[in-house]
ROSE-4610 file (N, C-alpha, C; in Angstrom, 1 decimal, always signed):
// ROSE-4610
residu = [M/M/M/A/A/A/K/K/K/D/D/D/E/E/E/A/A/A/S/S/S/P/P/P/A/A/A/R/R/R/T/T/T/A/A/A/I/I/I/I/I/I/E/E/E/E/E/E/W/W/W/D/D/D/A/A/A/W/W/W/A/A/A/K/K/K/K/K/K/H/H/H/P/P/P/E/E/E/K/K/K/I/I/I/K/K/K/V/V/V/A/A/A/G/G/G/G/G/G/M/M/M/L/L/L/F/F/F/F/F/F/N/N/N/Y/Y/Y/L/L/L/Q/Q/Q/N/N/N/K/K/K/R/R/R/T/T/T/D/D/D/L/L/L/L/L/L/L/L/L/D/D/D/F/F/F/K/K/K/S/S/S/P/P/P/G/G/G/D/D/D/K/K/K/W/W/W/Q/Q/Q/V/V/V/I/I/I/H/H/H/S/S/S/W/W/W/L/L/L/L/L/L/R/R/R/E/E/E/G/G/G/K/K/K/V/V/V/K/K/K/S/S/S]
num = [1/1/1/2/2/2/3/3/3/4/4/4/5/5/5/6/6/6/7/7/7/8/8/8/9/9/9/10/10/10/11/11/11/12/12/12/13/13/13/14/14/14/15/15/15/16/16/16/17/17/17/18/18/18/19/19/19/20/20/20/21/21/21/22/22/22/23/23/23/24/24/24/25/25/25/26/26/26/27/27/27/28/28/28/29/29/29/30/30/30/31/31/31/32/32/32/33/33/33/34/34/34/35/35/35/36/36/36/37/37/37/38/38/38/39/39/39/40/40/40/41/41/41/42/42/42/43/43/43/44/44/44/45/45/45/46/46/46/47/47/47/48/48/48/49/49/49/50/50/50/51/51/51/52/52/52/53/53/53/54/54/54/55/55/55/56/56/56/57/57/57/58/58/58/59/59/59/60/60/60/61/61/61/62/62/62/63/63/63/64/64/64/65/65/65/66/66/66/67/67/67/68/68/68/69/69/69/70/70/70/71/71/71/72/72/72/73/73/73]
x = [-23.8/-23.2/-22.4/-21.2/-20.3/-20.8/-20.4/-20.9/-20.5/-19.2/-18.8/-19.4/-20.0/-20.5/-21.8/-22.4/-23.6/-23.4/-22.2/-21.9/-22.0/-22.5/-22.6/-21.2/-20.2/-18.8/-18.4/-18.7/-18.3/-19.1/-20.4/-21.2/-20.7/-20.3/-19.8/-18.5/-17.6/-16.3/-16.5/-17.4/-17.6/-18.3/-19.2/-19.8/-18.7/-17.8/-16.8/-15.8/-15.6/-14.7/-15.4/-16.7/-17.4/-17.3/-17.5/-17.4/-15.9/-15.0/-13.5/-13.1/-13.5/-13.1/-13.7/-14.9/-15.4/-14.5/-14.0/-13.2/-11.8/-11.3/-9.9/-9.8/-10.4/-10.4/-9.0/-8.0/-6.7/-6.0/-6.5/-5.9/-6.5/-7.7/-8.4/-7.7/-6.8/-6.1/-4.7/-4.3/-3.0/-2.9/-2.0/-1.7/-2.8/-3.8/-4.9/-5.7/-5.8/-6.6/-5.8/-4.5/-3.7/-3.8/-3.9/-4.1/-5.4/-6.5/-7.7/-7.6/-6.9/-6.6/-5.9/-4.9/-4.1/-5.0/-6.0/-7.0/-7.8/-8.2/-9.0/-8.2/-6.9/-6.1/-5.9/-5.8/-5.5/-6.8/-7.8/-9.0/-10.3/-10.4/-11.6/-11.4/-10.6/-10.3/-11.6/-12.6/-13.9/-14.4/-14.2/-14.6/-13.7/-12.5/-11.6/-11.9/-12.4/-12.7/-14.0/-14.8/-16.2/-16.2/-15.1/-15.2/-14.0/-14.2/-13.1/-12.6/-11.4/-10.8/-9.7/-9.7/-8.6/-7.3/-7.3/-6.0/-5.8/-5.1/-4.8/-6.0/-6.3/-7.5/-7.3/-6.1/-5.8/-6.3/-5.9/-6.2/-7.8/-8.5/-9.9/-10.5/-10.1/-10.7/-10.3/-9.1/-8.7/-9.5/-9.8/-10.6/-12.0/-12.6/-13.9/-13.9/-12.9/-12.8/-12.6/-11.8/-11.7/-13.0/-13.7/-15.0/-16.0/-15.9/-16.9/-16.4/-15.2/-14.7/-14.2/-13.9/-13.5/-12.0/-11.2/-9.8/-9.4/-8.2/-7.6/-6.5/-6.2/-5.1/-3.8]
y = [+11.6/+10.6/+11.3/+10.9/+11.6/+11.2/+12.0/+11.8/+10.5/+10.0/+8.8/+7.6/+7.7/+6.6/+6.0/+6.8/+6.3/+6.1/+6.3/+6.1/+4.7/+4.5/+3.2/+2.5/+3.3/+2.7/+2.1/+2.9/+2.4/+1.2/+1.1/+0.0/-1.2/-1.0/-2.2/-2.7/-1.8/-2.2/-3.0/-2.5/-3.2/-4.6/-4.7/-6.0/-6.9/-6.4/-7.2/-7.7/-6.8/-7.2/-8.4/-8.3/-9.4/-10.7/-10.7/-11.9/-12.4/-11.5/-11.9/-12.5/-11.8/-12.3/-13.7/-14.0/-15.3/-16.4/-16.0/-17.0/-17.0/-16.0/-15.9/-15.5/-16.2/-15.8/-15.7/-16.4/-16.3/-15.0/-14.3/-13.1/-11.8/-11.9/-10.7/-9.7/-10.3/-9.4/-9.0/-9.4/-9.1/-7.6/-6.9/-5.5/-4.6/-4.7/-3.8/-3.7/-4.8/-4.9/-4.7/-4.6/-4.4/-5.6/-6.8/-8.0/-7.8/-7.3/-7.1/-6.0/-4.9/-3.9/-4.4/-5.3/-5.9/-6.7/-7.5/-8.2/-7.3/-6.2/-5.3/-4.8/-4.5/-4.0/-5.0/-6.3/-7.4/-8.0/-8.1/-8.9/-8.1/-6.9/-6.2/-4.7/-4.4/-3.1/-2.3/-2.9/-2.3/-1.5/-2.1/-1.5/-0.3/-0.4/+0.8/+1.9/+1.6/+2.7/+3.3/+2.7/+3.2/+4.4/+4.8/+6.0/+6.9/+8.2/+9.2/+9.6/+9.7/+10.1/+11.2/+12.2/+13.2/+12.7/+11.7/+11.2/+9.7/+9.1/+7.7/+6.8/+5.9/+5.1/+4.1/+3.6/+2.7/+3.4/+4.7/+5.4/+5.5/+5.8/+5.9/+4.5/+3.5/+2.1/+1.7/+1.9/+1.6/+2.3/+3.6/+4.3/+3.7/+3.3/+2.7/+1.4/+0.6/-0.7/-0.4/+0.6/+0.9/+1.3/+2.2/+2.7/+1.6/+0.6/-0.6/-1.6/-1.4/-2.4/-3.6/-3.6/-4.8/-5.0/-3.9/-4.1/-3.2/-3.4/-2.5/-1.8/-0.6/+0.2/-0.4]
z = [+21.8/+20.9/+19.9/+19.7/+18.7/+17.3/+16.4/+15.0/+14.4/+14.6/+14.1/+14.7/+15.9/+16.6/+15.9/+15.1/+14.4/+12.9/+12.5/+11.0/+10.6/+9.3/+8.8/+8.7/+8.4/+8.3/+9.7/+10.7/+12.1/+12.4/+12.1/+12.4/+11.6/+10.4/+9.6/+10.1/+10.6/+11.1/+12.4/+13.3/+14.5/+14.3/+13.3/+13.0/+12.4/+11.6/+11.0/+12.1/+13.1/+14.2/+14.9/+15.2/+15.9/+15.2/+13.8/+13.0/+13.0/+12.8/+12.8/+14.1/+15.2/+16.6/+16.9/+16.4/+16.6/+15.9/+14.7/+14.0/+14.5/+15.1/+15.6/+17.1/+18.0/+19.4/+20.0/+19.4/+19.9/+19.5/+18.6/+18.1/+18.6/+19.3/+19.6/+20.6/+21.4/+22.4/+21.9/+20.7/+20.3/+19.7/+20.3/+19.8/+19.7/+20.6/+20.6/+19.3/+18.6/+17.4/+16.1/+16.2/+15.0/+14.0/+14.5/+13.6/+12.8/+13.5/+12.8/+11.7/+12.1/+11.1/+9.9/+10.1/+9.0/+8.2/+8.8/+8.1/+7.2/+7.7/+6.9/+5.7/+5.9/+4.9/+3.8/+4.2/+3.2/+2.6/+3.4/+3.0/+2.8/+3.5/+3.5/+3.2/+2.1/+1.8/+1.5/+1.1/+0.9/+2.1/+3.3/+4.5/+4.8/+4.5/+4.8/+3.8/+2.7/+1.7/+2.0/+2.8/+3.1/+4.0/+4.6/+5.4/+5.1/+5.2/+5.1/+6.4/+6.5/+7.8/+7.5/+8.2/+8.0/+8.5/+9.3/+9.9/+9.5/+10.4/+10.2/+10.5/+9.5/+9.7/+10.8/+11.1/+12.2/+13.5/+13.7/+14.9/+15.1/+14.0/+14.0/+14.4/+13.7/+14.0/+15.4/+15.8/+17.2/+18.2/+18.0/+18.9/+19.0/+17.8/+17.8/+18.6/+18.4/+19.1/+20.6/+21.0/+22.4/+23.0/+22.4/+22.9/+23.1/+22.2/+22.3/+23.3/+23.9/+24.8/+24.1/+22.8/+22.1/+22.3/+22.6/+22.8/+24.0/+24.5/+25.5/+24.9/+25.3/+24.8/+25.1]
């Protein structure tokens, strides 16, 4: 298991995805999760601040969603 797979930040993001996806089923397949990331930027900045990333946070979150099978590339 990779280090980030067990992180509290990753768990919180995946849980938020699940809650968001239930409220917005029509948006879950749009742009590989980009609408979800925009939601995080606008409404849940606390979650984005909960983890440090040497790179682009979108790429990190997108990779988490891909690994969980939540989105397709």
